[in-house]
Each structure stands twice: as structure tokens, then as C-alpha cells.
N, C-alpha and C positions, 0 to 999 in steps of 0.2 A: 678574421679568417680562421680562427681556431675552432676545432671540433669540440662541442660541449658533451658532457658526460651523459645527459639525459635527452631525448627526442620528444591497510588496509588491515550465557554460561554453557561452553562446549559440552557435548555429550560423548561418552565413550561407549563402545559397543563390543559384544563378544559372542562367539558361536563356535561350536566344535568343527564346523566346516571351513573356518577361516584359515588362511595361511599362517604357519608358525614362523617361517623365516628365521631360522637359528634360535629357536626357543621363545620367540615372541608369541604371546597368547592374547588374543583380543576377542571381543564378542559384539553382537549387535542386538538392538532392541526392535526397531521398526524394519519392515521389509525394504523400505526405501534406502535406509542407511546400510542394510546388510547386503544389498545387491549392488546398487549403483545410485548415485545422486542424479538428479535430473540433468546435470551438465554433461554426463557421459552418454550422450544420445546418438553417437555414431560409432561405427566400427573403428574408424581412424582415430578417434579420440581415445578409444579403449586400448587399441593395440598397434596403431600405425598402419600405413598403407600396405606394407608387406606382411602384416600379421595374418594368422590363419582365421578364417571365418568360423572355425570350430571352437576357438578358444572362448571359455566363459569370461564374463565381465570381471574386471577388478573389483575388489571388495572395499567399501568405505569403512575405514577403521577409526577415523576421527571425524565426527560430524560437527562442523562449526556453524551450522545454521546459515544465516545470511552474511556472515563475516567474510569480507574479501581477503584474498591472499595478500594483496598490497593495496594501499589506499589510493594510488594514482596509476593511471595509464592502463588499467585492466579491470574487468569486472569478474575475473576468475575467482571462485570461492576458495576458502582456505581448507576445505576438506582434504583429508589424507586417504590414499588408497594403497592397496597391495594386490599384486597379482597372486593367483593361487600358486602353490609350490610347483605343480606340473607345468603350468604355463610359464612361470619364471624360468625354469630350466630350458624349456623349448625356445624362449626368446633369447636366452644367452647363447644357445647353440647357433641360432640364426645370426646373432650379432658377431660371434666369432668368425663365421663364414664371411660376413661382410667385411670384417677387418682384414682377413687374409686376402680378399680380393682387391683391397685398396692399396694404393701406393703413396698417398699423401694425406694420411689421416691426421686430424687435429682433434684436440679436446678443448671444450669451452666450459669453464667451471665457475660455480658460484659459492655462496656461503654454506650451502648444504653439505659440501664435502669436508668442511672444517668443524662442524658441530660436534662430531665425535671426539675432537681434540680439546673441547671445552671452550671454543671460541664462539661467542653468541652470534646468532643470525638476527641482527638488530631490526631487520625489516619485516620478519615474519609475524603473523598474528596468532600463530599456534603456540609457540614457545613451550611453556610448562606442561601443556596437555598433549604435545606431540608424542608419537610413539618412540621418538629418539630421546626424549627428555630423561628417562630413568637411567640410561646408560651413559649420559654425558658427564665427563669429569669436569671439575671446576678448577679453573686456573686463575690466579689473581693477577698474573702478569702474562701478556700474550707471548713474551719471549720464552716462557717456560713450556709452552704448548709443544707437543710432539706430533710428528706426522701420523696420519690415520692410515688404515688399510688402503684406502683409495689413493692417497699420495704415493704409497709404496708400490702399488700395482701399476700405476701410471708410469712411474720411474722404470719398473721392470719392462713395461711395454715399449718404452723408448729404447732401452738398452737392447731389446730383442729386435728392434727395427720396425715395429708396428706403428708406434706413435712418432710423428715427425715434429709436432709443434704444440705448445700448450698456451692458450689464452686464459689468463688467470685474472678474475675480477677481485679476488681477495688481496689483502695486504700483509698476510701473516708469515711469509717466508717458509711455509711448510713444504712446498715442493723442493726448495733447495736443501732443507734439512733431511729430506728423503733421498737426496743424491741426484736430483734432477738438475741438468746443466742450465745455467743462467742464459747461455747463448741461444737456447730454444724455448725461452719462457718470456712471454709478453705480459708484464704486470701492468695492464692497460689503465687501471684505476689507481696506480701508485703503490708504494711499498713503505711499510713501517721501518724497514731496515736500511733503506737506500736514500740518503739525503739528496741525491741527484734525481730521484723520482718520487717526490712527496705525494702523499695521499690526495687524490682529487676530491674536492668538495662535491656535494650532491649536484649542484648546479655550476660546477667549475668546468674548466677546459682541459681536454686531454692533451698530453704531450705530443707535439707534431710528429716526431720520428716514430713513436710507438703507434700512433694512429695510422701512419703510412705502412708500418710493418703489419698492423692488423689487416689492412686491406690487401696487402701482398698475399697473406695466407687465406684471406676470404676468397680470392680468385684462384689460388693454387690448390687448395684442398680438394680431395675427392670423397671425403667422409668426415662429418662433424659429429663428435660425441659430446652432447651437452649433459653435464652432471651437476645435480644439486643447484640448479639455477631456475628462477621463476621466469626469466626473460620478459620482464614486465616494463620495458620502456627505456632502457639504456641505449645509447648510441651504438655500442659495440654489439648489440643484439642483431645488427645487420649481418653478422657472420653466420649464425644458425639460420637466419631467415634466407640468406642467399643460398646456403647449402640445400635447403628444402626446395627452393625455386629451381635450382639447377637440376635436381632430381626429377621434378615434375615436368620440366620443359624438354626432357629427352624424348625422342620419338618412341623409344621402348624403355620406359623408366625402370621396369623390373630388371632388365638385362643391360642397363646403361652403364657407362663408365663411372658416372658419379653416383655414389651410394646414398647420398642425401643426408638427412638429419636423424640422429638417434637420440632420444631424450630419456634420461633416467631421473625420476623425481617422484616424491611422494604426492605432491600436489599437482594439479593440472597446470598447464601453461597455455599461453595464447597460440602456440605453434603445434599443439598436439595433432590437429587435423591434417597438417601437411608433413608430419614426420614419417620417415620410412618405417621406423620401429619405435614403439612407445613402451617403456618399461616402468611399472609402478612398484618400487621397492626402495629400500635404503641403499645408498650407494656402497656402503661398506658390506652389504650382503652381496650385491651384484659383482663387485670387482674381484674378490677372491675366486668366485665361481668362473668369472671370465678368464682369469689367469689359468685356471685348470683347463678350461676349454681350449685355450691357446697353447697349452703345453709349456707354460713358463712359470708355473707355481713354485717350482723348486728354486728359481732364481730370484724370486721376490724376497727382499730382505725382511727378517722377522721384526716384530713390533719393538723389541728391546734393542734393535740396532741403532747406533748413533753414527751418522755419517761424519767422517773425518775429511775436512777440506784440505787440499794440497795443491800446489801450483801445477798448471797444465804442463804436460810433457814438452820439454824444449824451451820453457819460458824462463828458467833460472839461468842468469848469466854465469854465476859461479856458485857452487854449493856453499850455503851458509852466508852468502854475500848480501842478501836482502835487496838484490837488484834483479829486475824482471823485465823481460821482453813482452810487450803487450801489443795486440793488433789494433792500434789506435793511432790516428793521424793527428799530430799536434797542430797541423796547419788547417785541416778540415774540421777538427774538433769533433770527430765522430768515430764510432766503432767501425772498423773495416768490414765490408761485405754486409752492412746492415740491411740492405734491400736486395741487391742482386743475388746474393747467396743465401737469402732467407734468414739472415742473422748470424751465420757462421763466418768466421774470419776468412778473408781472402788475402793472405799475406803475400801472395806471389805478385800482386798488382800494385800494392802500395807499401811504402816503407813502414816498419814498425817503430814504436816508441819505447825507449828504455826508461823504466821507472826506478829511480834511485831512492830506496826507502831505508837506507842505512841511518843509524842514529847520528844526528847532527846535520843531516842533509836538509836543504830547503825545498819545500814542496808547496806549490801554488794550487789552491783549491778554487775552482770556478763552478758556478751553478747556473 
């Protein structure tokens, strides 16, 4: 009854007309690669349903020939694309308006948001030839990785009230390092830092409570922002898929309550044609510009900021005592409010538990 986790010699091109995107300079040789590969054959795949018909095509900046982005579940090629500078800014303006109109926005993130932190995207077939390769730091230990601009902006969006929930496919703890609260973070594929949520093998089973939480927000959200994910066959891809379907099923999709699916990714995905808005750019280029468009750039913590963890307000029994009140039922064995309140504690309805972590105390660990 458990849900399973699952349901691929490049050429580089350059031209003076291609987008620079914060200093990136690329070029093209053939007209096919310099304008669009054959797979970008509809307006929706290029820009999304709400995109302007006047916008020029994204530019292919890494032509991978017939190499697929993933070896299974999709025939999408591994080419990388960029929007022109002007189109990128217009898309971000549109995205900011969609976010302001939403009330229950979520983000759905993949390996692409952590590449700039030096954490390898093991599934991609682009790797060393990607336009992100040159600027990627190298970390020998994942614990040394620091949050990227994307992690920090998403945290700022949460603190500003725009982002309500984060579904994280990665295992790297970078959202928490950026200051994002665990109570609004679903690490659906497991975590390297949490023994209670071990990393899920490729063909393993998802944790039941996290899977239920995933579906809670799949139904609750009114805008899904997919960042750095190929969406190529995992069970949890039902979240962006459902967001796109809800948008399309509205009588008046353009002015409907659900804003649909917005995708930010260099490579194509299987859901481009049903996306409300499709942005081709590096996530670390898009997110600072989005913060500016939302008026929260000044609140986003700088790259050298190291988040200091501290007990939640009201949770310390006595200052310096190492005894804490936690919203956890020892009888039910679960975090209070895990479904009804969207993962936030509902301490008014259920007794709390006191954790005694003083030296010499006995603690029973269960998994």
C-alpha cells in the first residue's frame, strides 16, 4: 500500500544576439541550434499558455544532439535554452503578478536549484558541458554546501507571505541552512540530515505521512512554481501535473482562481505545453530578479549569511535547561497538525510533549 518514488560529443554555440544573463556569453553555429531545436514547435512549449505571442523563441545554447535529458520515462532531449533578456524580464514581471494574485503558492524543486552550491545533478546528461558548469563550486562533502541564491530568495518569499509550502526533491538541507522552516518543507524523497526520513532509493517507497502531506498541498495550492526539475517520472510529479490540469479545467483559465504551473528550467520538460508560464533561464538568474519584482530584494539574506538555529518562541521550559516543549503527541507518534493545518503545529487541540535533553537524561529513539 506504500507509494513508490517512480510511476538519459555535445556542441556549444555562440552569437552576438544571444542572451547574456548576468555575463553569460554563448554562440551558435547552425540556424537550428541558434533559434530553436525541433522540439520547441509550439507557442506553449516556448512561453507557456499565458505567454505573449510576440515573444521571440528561446535560444538553444547547448545542443546535445539526440541525447535525452533522462534515460527513462521521457523522450525530452537534453538541449539547454535561454530566453532573450527582454523576454526574461517580461516573463518575470508576469510571474510576479501571478504570485501577488495567489493565496496558496507552493514551490516544487529539483536538483537544478542546488547545482550552484556544488551538489551534482546525478541524473542529467549535460553535466560538464552545461552553461552552469563553469560557475559551479566543488564541495567534497555535501555538509559543506551553502544555500544558493534560489534557496535564499524562496526563504524571503516565505517570510514575506508569498510562498506557503515547499516540496523538495533534494536531500541536501540547503533550505534549512537558508532559514526556511522545517514545518513548511516536505522532503518527499528523504534527507541526508534526518535519520527519521532516510533517502528514498530510486525504486523505493515514499514515507506515508509525507505522501499524504504532498497530496494535501497538491489539492490546496493555487499556483505551483517548479524550479530546476525535469519532472520526468517521479510519483510526486503529480503535484505540478495537477496544478496545470486545474488551470486548464477552469471555465476562464486566464482569469481563473488557480494560476496553474510555472516552470523555470534550462531544459525542456514533459509539462511545458500545459504550463501557464514557461521560463528558460538559470534559476539563480530568475530568482533575484523575481525578488526585485516582488519588492523583497532588501529582505533576502546575503550569500555570506549563515543561519543560526534557535528554539522556537515559547518552546524552552527554562532558560539554559535543555528542556523543550514540542508539538508532538507521544501517544499518536506524530507531529501535531501534520495534515489539518498544513504541517504547522496545532497545539490548542492536542497536548504537547516535553523533551528532556539534559546531560544524563534517558532518551528513547524510535524510527
